[in-house]
C-alpha beads as a LAMMPS data file, in Angstrom:
LAMMPS data file: protein, C-alpha beads

185 atoms
184 bonds

1 atom types
1 bond types

-500.0 500.0 xlo xhi
-500.0 500.0 ylo yhi
-500.0 500.0 zlo zhi

Masses

1 110.0

Atoms # bond

1 1 1 201.442 -176.061 239.584
2 1 1 197.737 -175.474 239.668
3 1 1 196.287 -172.023 239.386
4 1 1 196.123 -169.899 242.522
5 1 1 192.342 -170.240 242.502
6 1 1 192.258 -174.058 242.521
7 1 1 190.409 -176.027 245.156
8 1 1 192.217 -175.974 248.477
9 1 1 193.468 -179.494 249.078
10 1 1 195.592 -181.624 251.354
11 1 1 197.714 -184.454 250.010
12 1 1 198.728 -187.178 252.437
13 1 1 201.154 -189.790 251.099
14 1 1 201.927 -193.217 252.562
15 1 1 205.407 -193.291 251.034
16 1 1 206.426 -196.866 251.848
17 1 1 203.193 -198.378 250.501
18 1 1 203.149 -196.287 247.329
19 1 1 206.830 -196.742 246.544
20 1 1 206.740 -200.521 246.971
21 1 1 203.374 -200.762 245.197
22 1 1 204.739 -198.886 242.191
23 1 1 207.779 -201.146 242.124
24 1 1 205.607 -204.259 242.197
25 1 1 203.076 -203.043 239.618
26 1 1 205.141 -200.910 237.249
27 1 1 208.799 -201.635 237.984
28 1 1 211.720 -200.053 239.768
29 1 1 211.920 -197.016 237.471
30 1 1 208.372 -195.935 238.398
31 1 1 209.156 -196.247 242.108
32 1 1 212.408 -194.275 241.749
33 1 1 210.658 -191.538 239.769
34 1 1 208.016 -191.295 242.477
35 1 1 210.660 -191.091 245.212
36 1 1 213.109 -188.740 243.523
37 1 1 210.856 -186.523 241.368
38 1 1 207.842 -185.683 243.529
39 1 1 207.318 -182.292 241.871
40 1 1 206.364 -184.047 238.616
41 1 1 203.527 -186.138 240.058
42 1 1 202.477 -183.366 242.454
43 1 1 202.036 -180.981 239.513
44 1 1 200.102 -183.636 237.598
45 1 1 197.738 -184.180 240.542
46 1 1 197.316 -180.432 241.077
47 1 1 196.432 -179.894 237.425
48 1 1 193.193 -181.804 237.552
49 1 1 191.433 -185.077 237.670
50 1 1 188.034 -183.474 238.251
51 1 1 185.104 -183.884 235.867
52 1 1 184.438 -180.134 236.115
53 1 1 188.015 -179.270 235.130
54 1 1 188.882 -177.817 238.543
55 1 1 192.478 -177.743 239.703
56 1 1 193.912 -178.325 243.150
57 1 1 195.948 -175.968 245.293
58 1 1 197.758 -178.168 247.808
59 1 1 197.979 -176.142 250.988
60 1 1 198.973 -179.160 253.078
61 1 1 201.505 -181.619 251.680
62 1 1 202.712 -184.469 253.853
63 1 1 204.532 -187.719 253.231
64 1 1 204.662 -190.332 255.955
65 1 1 207.896 -192.313 255.790
66 1 1 209.383 -195.026 257.964
67 1 1 213.094 -194.109 257.812
68 1 1 213.940 -197.569 259.094
69 1 1 212.481 -199.051 255.886
70 1 1 215.534 -197.927 253.961
71 1 1 217.678 -200.027 256.277
72 1 1 215.414 -203.046 256.736
73 1 1 213.644 -203.421 253.400
74 1 1 215.768 -205.310 250.915
75 1 1 213.228 -204.369 248.234
76 1 1 213.655 -200.621 248.848
77 1 1 217.432 -200.968 248.880
78 1 1 217.304 -202.845 245.575
79 1 1 215.187 -200.113 243.980
80 1 1 217.849 -197.519 244.597
81 1 1 220.894 -199.684 243.918
82 1 1 220.167 -200.127 240.219
83 1 1 223.187 -198.838 238.294
84 1 1 221.247 -197.421 235.358
85 1 1 219.110 -195.112 237.507
86 1 1 221.613 -193.975 240.094
87 1 1 221.269 -190.215 240.474
88 1 1 223.800 -189.688 243.225
89 1 1 227.393 -190.639 243.789
90 1 1 228.256 -194.317 243.707
91 1 1 229.642 -194.056 247.221
92 1 1 226.142 -193.275 248.591
93 1 1 223.999 -195.765 246.739
94 1 1 224.517 -198.627 249.164
95 1 1 224.084 -196.506 252.297
96 1 1 220.408 -196.689 253.396
97 1 1 220.661 -193.414 255.299
98 1 1 222.064 -191.629 252.225
99 1 1 219.179 -192.983 250.137
100 1 1 216.671 -191.785 252.741
101 1 1 218.308 -188.330 252.805
102 1 1 218.089 -188.130 249.016
103 1 1 214.365 -188.919 249.109
104 1 1 213.869 -186.494 251.983
105 1 1 215.596 -183.671 250.043
106 1 1 213.535 -184.368 246.922
107 1 1 210.276 -184.199 248.861
108 1 1 211.338 -181.097 250.804
109 1 1 212.244 -179.314 247.566
110 1 1 208.684 -180.025 246.345
111 1 1 207.300 -178.434 249.527
112 1 1 206.228 -181.745 251.021
113 1 1 206.574 -182.062 254.774
114 1 1 208.175 -185.334 255.838
115 1 1 206.603 -187.074 258.810
116 1 1 209.072 -189.644 260.109
117 1 1 207.282 -192.721 261.379
118 1 1 209.753 -195.125 262.927
119 1 1 208.221 -198.500 263.735
120 1 1 206.417 -198.594 267.075
121 1 1 206.091 -202.341 267.358
122 1 1 207.831 -204.873 265.187
123 1 1 208.520 -203.609 261.684
124 1 1 205.281 -201.657 261.099
125 1 1 205.149 -197.893 261.410
126 1 1 201.356 -197.885 260.824
127 1 1 201.225 -194.784 258.670
128 1 1 197.508 -195.260 257.966
129 1 1 196.574 -194.506 261.569
130 1 1 198.646 -191.316 261.639
131 1 1 197.319 -190.205 258.244
132 1 1 193.712 -190.762 259.370
133 1 1 194.246 -188.802 262.597
134 1 1 195.934 -185.961 260.697
135 1 1 193.075 -185.857 258.166
136 1 1 190.529 -185.505 260.953
137 1 1 192.608 -182.754 262.573
138 1 1 192.851 -180.948 259.231
139 1 1 189.073 -180.561 259.212
140 1 1 189.734 -177.648 261.590
141 1 1 192.556 -176.125 259.504
142 1 1 192.510 -172.315 259.345
143 1 1 192.075 -172.496 255.592
144 1 1 189.109 -174.711 254.784
145 1 1 190.394 -177.766 252.968
146 1 1 187.911 -178.648 250.260
147 1 1 189.531 -181.904 249.145
148 1 1 191.648 -184.609 250.715
149 1 1 193.906 -186.626 248.399
150 1 1 195.391 -189.832 249.788
151 1 1 198.172 -191.788 248.085
152 1 1 198.519 -195.274 249.492
153 1 1 199.244 -198.820 248.442
154 1 1 196.397 -200.387 250.388
155 1 1 192.803 -199.806 251.435
156 1 1 193.561 -198.985 255.088
157 1 1 192.401 -195.400 254.622
158 1 1 189.052 -196.246 253.021
159 1 1 187.287 -195.970 256.400
160 1 1 188.108 -192.266 256.717
161 1 1 186.555 -191.322 253.351
162 1 1 182.857 -191.393 254.448
163 1 1 183.713 -189.334 257.540
164 1 1 185.351 -186.620 255.428
165 1 1 182.525 -186.676 252.893
166 1 1 180.004 -186.252 255.737
167 1 1 181.817 -183.000 256.518
168 1 1 181.226 -181.809 252.931
169 1 1 184.759 -182.498 251.696
170 1 1 185.791 -184.113 248.445
171 1 1 188.048 -187.147 248.696
172 1 1 190.391 -188.949 246.343
173 1 1 192.100 -192.216 247.195
174 1 1 194.851 -193.146 244.776
175 1 1 195.987 -196.698 245.339
176 1 1 196.870 -199.861 243.490
177 1 1 194.208 -201.922 241.716
178 1 1 193.911 -204.530 244.485
179 1 1 193.189 -201.881 247.087
180 1 1 190.824 -200.075 244.723
181 1 1 188.764 -203.239 244.294
182 1 1 188.334 -203.592 248.045
183 1 1 187.186 -199.965 248.369
184 1 1 184.754 -200.176 245.458
185 1 1 183.117 -203.404 246.440

Bonds

1 1 1 2
2 1 2 3
3 1 3 4
4 1 4 5
5 1 5 6
6 1 6 7
7 1 7 8
8 1 8 9
9 1 9 10
10 1 10 11
11 1 11 12
12 1 12 13
13 1 13 14
14 1 14 15
15 1 15 16
16 1 16 17
17 1 17 18
18 1 18 19
19 1 19 20
20 1 20 21
21 1 21 22
22 1 22 23
23 1 23 24
24 1 24 25
25 1 25 26
26 1 26 27
27 1 27 28
28 1 28 29
29 1 29 30
30 1 30 31
31 1 31 32
32 1 32 33
33 1 33 34
34 1 34 35
35 1 35 36
36 1 36 37
37 1 37 38
38 1 38 39
39 1 39 40
40 1 40 41
41 1 41 42
42 1 42 43
43 1 43 44
44 1 44 45
45 1 45 46
46 1 46 47
47 1 47 48
48 1 48 49
49 1 49 50
50 1 50 51
51 1 51 52
52 1 52 53
53 1 53 54
54 1 54 55
55 1 55 56
56 1 56 57
57 1 57 58
58 1 58 59
59 1 59 60
60 1 60 61
61 1 61 62
62 1 62 63
63 1 63 64
64 1 64 65
65 1 65 66
66 1 66 67
67 1 67 68
68 1 68 69
69 1 69 70
70 1 70 71
71 1 71 72
72 1 72 73
73 1 73 74
74 1 74 75
75 1 75 76
76 1 76 77
77 1 77 78
78 1 78 79
79 1 79 80
80 1 80 81
81 1 81 82
82 1 82 83
83 1 83 84
84 1 84 85
85 1 85 86
86 1 86 87
87 1 87 88
88 1 88 89
89 1 89 90
90 1 90 91
91 1 91 92
92 1 92 93
93 1 93 94
94 1 94 95
95 1 95 96
96 1 96 97
97 1 97 98
98 1 98 99
99 1 99 100
100 1 100 101
101 1 101 102
102 1 102 103
103 1 103 104
104 1 104 105
105 1 105 106
106 1 106 107
107 1 107 108
108 1 108 109
109 1 109 110
110 1 110 111
111 1 111 112
112 1 112 113
113 1 113 114
114 1 114 115
115 1 115 116
116 1 116 117
117 1 117 118
118 1 118 119
119 1 119 120
120 1 120 121
121 1 121 122
122 1 122 123
123 1 123 124
124 1 124 125
125 1 125 126
126 1 126 127
127 1 127 128
128 1 128 129
129 1 129 130
130 1 130 131
131 1 131 132
132 1 132 133
133 1 133 134
134 1 134 135
135 1 135 136
136 1 136 137
137 1 137 138
138 1 138 139
139 1 139 140
140 1 140 141
141 1 141 142
142 1 142 143
143 1 143 144
144 1 144 145
145 1 145 146
146 1 146 147
147 1 147 148
148 1 148 149
149 1 149 150
150 1 150 151
151 1 151 152
152 1 152 153
153 1 153 154
154 1 154 155
155 1 155 156
156 1 156 157
157 1 157 158
158 1 158 159
159 1 159 160
160 1 160 161
161 1 161 162
162 1 162 163
163 1 163 164
164 1 164 165
165 1 165 166
166 1 166 167
167 1 167 168
168 1 168 169
169 1 169 170
170 1 170 171
171 1 171 172
172 1 172 173
173 1 173 174
174 1 174 175
175 1 175 176
176 1 176 177
177 1 177 178
178 1 178 179
179 1 179 180
180 1 180 181
181 1 181 182
182 1 182 183
183 1 183 184
184 1 184 185
């Protein structure tokens, strides 16, 4: 992890968007690694990415997950049913709830709080709205958060970035290339 004196940061992860985006852009193995080995990418993000060499100290870590996605999304089920990457017993791999529990345990062991977002209407859980509201609430966190890091598969969160910057906070939006193009231009 980053040094104790790193910039205080919050990381807010739109799990469903990132996981499916990784699968589409880089393949199933990348998505499984993201879902089942969060400590690896969390450490990588904490270690840097700043021009001045600063590190991050994630004091708030949240992942927003629609637990129903594991039951309804054929694509998510397929990601975790691949024989060569199965990391749990073969009796669990077809059970969507067992897959969700495995992901939940992996994130909890990395110190990431899971925010369950069951769908409110239709199939969408609308994680972006909840993430944006939480980011605004975190502006008043007891420990001043110097940087907000968002992991998402779309540009839905781009509207919150100027608001956070106006409050003197650094922001990082990690997303796929399509979403990045819409934010940049």
